[in-house]
ZAMARGU-4260 file (C-alpha; in steps of 0.2 Angstrom, whole numbers, plus 5000, padded with zeros to 4 digits):
<rodrens>
0) 4929/4989/4954 | 4934/4987/4936 | 4941/4969/4939 | 4924/4965/4948 | 4914/4970/4933
5) 4925/4960/4921 | 4923/4945/4932 | 4904/4947/4932 | 4904/4948/4913 | 4915/4933/4911
10) 4904/4923/4923 | 4888/4928/4914 | 4895/4924/4897 | 4901/4907/4904 | 4884/4903/4911
15) 4875/4909/4895 | 4886/4897/4885 | 4883/4883/4897 | 4864/4886/4897 | 4863/4887/4877
20) 4873/4871/4876 | 4862/4862/4889 | 4846/4868/4880 | 4852/4863/4863 | 4856/4845/4870
25) 4839/4844/4878 | 4830/4850/4862 | 4840/4838/4852 | 4837/4823/4864 | 4819/4826/4865
30) 4817/4828/4846 | 4827/4813/4842 | 4818/4803/4855 | 4800/4808/4850 | 4798/4813/4832
35) 4806/4798/4822 | 4795/4786/4832 | 4779/4796/4832 | 4780/4804/4815 | 4794/4796/4805
40) 4804/4812/4804 | 4823/4812/4803 | 4834/4815/4818 | 4843/4832/4820 | 4860/4838/4825
45) 4865/4849/4840 | 4866/4865/4829 | 4849/4861/4821 | 4841/4859/4838 | 4849/4875/4844
50) 4842/4884/4829 | 4825/4876/4832 | 4825/4882/4850 | 4830/4900/4845 | 4817/4900/4831
55) 4803/4894/4843 | 4808/4907/4856 | 4807/4921/4843 | 4790/4915/4836 | 4782/4910/4852
60) 4790/4915/4868 | 4803/4929/4866 | 4818/4932/4877 | 4810/4942/4890 | 4818/4933/4905
65) 4809/4924/4919 | 4796/4929/4932 | 4796/4947/4938 | 4799/4954/4921 | 4793/4972/4922
70) 4788/4971/4940 | 4798/4986/4945 | 4789/4996/4932 | 4772/4989/4937 | 4776/4993/4955
75) 4780/5011/4951 | 4764/5013/4941 | 4754/5006/4955 | 4761/5018/4967 | 4758/5033/4956
80) 4740/5027/4952 | 4737/5026/4971 | 4743/5043/4974 | 4731/5051/4960 | 4715/5059/4964
85) 4699/5052/4955 | 4700/5067/4943 | 4718/5063/4938 | 4714/5045/4936 | 4700/5049/4924
90) 4711/5062/4914 | 4725/5048/4913 | 4712/5036/4906 | 4706/5048/4893 | 4724/5051/4888
95) 4728/5033/4886 | 4712/5029/4876 | 4717/5025/4858 | 4734/5018/4863 | 4739/5000/4858
100) 4724/4998/4846 | 4712/5001/4860 | 4697/5013/4857 | 4683/5019/4868 | 4673/5004/4875
105) 4656/5003/4865 | 4641/5008/4875 | 4632/4993/4882 | 4617/4988/4871 | 4600/4985/4880
110) 4596/4966/4881 | 4580/4960/4873 | 4565/4965/4882 | 4573/4980/4891 | 4570/4998/4886
</rodrens>
């Protein structure tokens, strides 16, 4: 059992290293192919490309993984929601109001010409 876990850790580390190297070379190749021609910018090294990739992931994409991230949590919440009574759902909504910068929805204003 312990040897199987060690083999899995080594496999994941090896695949992660290969993926990082491949992504670094892809970013470097695209950068060095496009930016000097289009913008007159300098070419970059592999390490600069890897740093650029990591910076862009941190700023724009995060490292959350692929599809299905959080799907287990969503599925569990959906099942709980379906088992709730309408009163329990309303109580849950009231308890969640104010979380994540959300406040109560403003009352709809009447349109012009309506009373």
